[in-house]
N, C-alpha and C positions, 0 to 999 in steps of 0.2 A: 738311709742313704749310705752308699758305699764310700769308703775312704777315697777312692779314685774320683768319684763325682764331687765330693767335698773339696778335694784338692784342686780340681779344675775350677770350681766356683771361687775358691779362695784366690787362686791365681788371677782369675778375671777381675775380681774386686781390686786386687793389688795393682794390676796394670791400669785399670780405670782411674784409681786414685792418683797414680803417678802422672797419667796423661792430663788430668783435669786440675791438678794442684796449681799450675801457673795462673788459674783464674782467681784464686783466693785473693781478696782485697780489691779486685777490679769491679768496676761498675757496669751493670747492664746498661749499655749506651743506646742501642737501637734494636728494632725488630722489623723484620720484613718477611714476606712469604713468596714462594713460587708455587702456585697451585696450593695443595694442602701441606706442603713442606714448610714448616715454620723455622725461621732462622733468628737466633738471638746473637747479638754482637756485644763484646765486652772490651772495655777500656774507654778512653775518651774518643769521641768521634773526630774524624779529620776528613777534609775534602779529598776526593780522588776522581778519576776520569768518569766514573758513573754516578757521582753524587757525593755520598759520605760513606765512610767505613770506619772500622775499629780494628784493634789488634787481633782479636780472636773471633771466630764465627762458630756457633754451635747449630748444626742443621739437624732438625728432628723429623724423622720419618715415622716414628712410632707414637703411640698415645702419650700425652703429657698434660699437665695441668699446673696452674698457679693457684696456690691456696693460701689462706690466711684466716686466723681466728676460727679454725675448725670448719671452714667451708671452702668450697671450690669457687674461685673468683672467675676463672676462664680456663678453657681446656681445648684440646685438639678438635673435639667434636663440634665446638662452637663455630668452626669454619663452615659448617653446613647449615647454619642458621642465619636468617636475615637480621641485619642490625635493626634496632628499634628506630633509628633515624634514617633508614634506607627507604626512600620513596621512589626508587627507580623501577618503573613498570616492566623493564626488560631484564631485571635481575633474575638469575636462576641459581639454584643450589650448585655449589662448586666454583662459582666465579671468585676471582682473587680479591675483589673489592666488595664493599657493602655487607660484610659479614659481621656477625655478632662478635666473633673473635677479634677482628680488627678494631671494632668500636671499643671493646673493653680494654684492650691493650693500649689503645691511644688514650683512654681515660686514665689508666694507671701511669703511663709514662709522660703524658702531657703535650707532646709536640709532634709535628709531622714535617718531613722534608718535602716541600712542594714540588721539587723537581723529580724525585724518585718515588714518592709515596711511602718511603720508609718512616716508621714511627720512631721518634727521637725522645730519649729520656731527658726532660727538662727539669726533673725533680732532683732532690737530694737523696732520694731513696734508691733502693736496689743495688747497694754495695754488697758484694759477696762476703759473708761472714764465715760460713761453714760449707763443706762439700762432703757428701757421703755417697758410697757406692754399694750395690748389692751384687750377689753372685749370678744374677740373671742379666746383667748389663744395665741395670737401672741406676739412676743417679738422683740425688736430692740436693739441690742448691738452695741454701738458706741465705736470705738477703736481710739487710736492714729494713726496718718498717714492719717486720713480722711476716714477710712473704716467703714462700718456698716454691721453687720450680721443681716439680716431681716428674721424672721421665721414666716410663715403665715399658720396656720392650714387651711385645705381645705375640711374637711369631717365632717359630722354630727355624726360620730361614729368612733371608733378605736383610737389607740394611735397616738398622734401627735408628742410629744417630751417628754423627761424626763431628769431631772437633778439629778445627784447622786454623792456621793463621789466615786472617781475612784477605791478605794480599797473595795467597797461594803458598805452596810449600807442602810439607809432610802432613798428611791427615791421619788422625787416630779414628778408626772405624770400629763400631760395635755392630755385629751382624750375626744373627742366628746363634746366639749364646757364646760367641767367640769375639776376640778383638784382634786387630792388626793395624800396622802402620802402612800407609800407601803414600807415595810421593812421586814427584816428577822423575822421569828417566831421561837418558841422553837424547832420545828421539822425540821428546816432548810429550810422550804418553805418561801413563802411570804404572807403577809397579808396586807390589806388596812386599812387606817384610815382616816376618814374625807373627805368630798367632798364639792365642791362649783361649 
């Protein structure tokens, strides 16, 4: 590996660590999805106009898994599997509900918001203890209870994941081996700043 590539990878790791450091000590408070995009929210939940929200949202477009005790508990591909308790005869692969992923995350976190369908953490587990990053844009979030969320980008282009305040604001985006910040502009759109 050339020094230039190593330098770029080190810079990406440094930028990711700086962006995700505010999550340290926060609790995984809820989980939701839009299609196959899984979102995890961190801090205490609070009501908002659309149901409940938290301080930060981590949107995952790339493969991920939650692991513990040397095994995969649930992962991104479980979105395409029928839940064991899903008896809906109209269910099809790719539907947002009735998936193995939803079922396992609900078992882990314990609750559900009946209004929005978001999964709420009603346990004392999933407080963030450690966060690590790699030079490819991946992260490992270690929680109390021995669980880890492992996020591993798998594409040379396209959005992999983003971290943002749940109520809007500046987003930290990892895309195609680079990272950048994007936020609201004067005309209400979004604009990017800085890449690595």
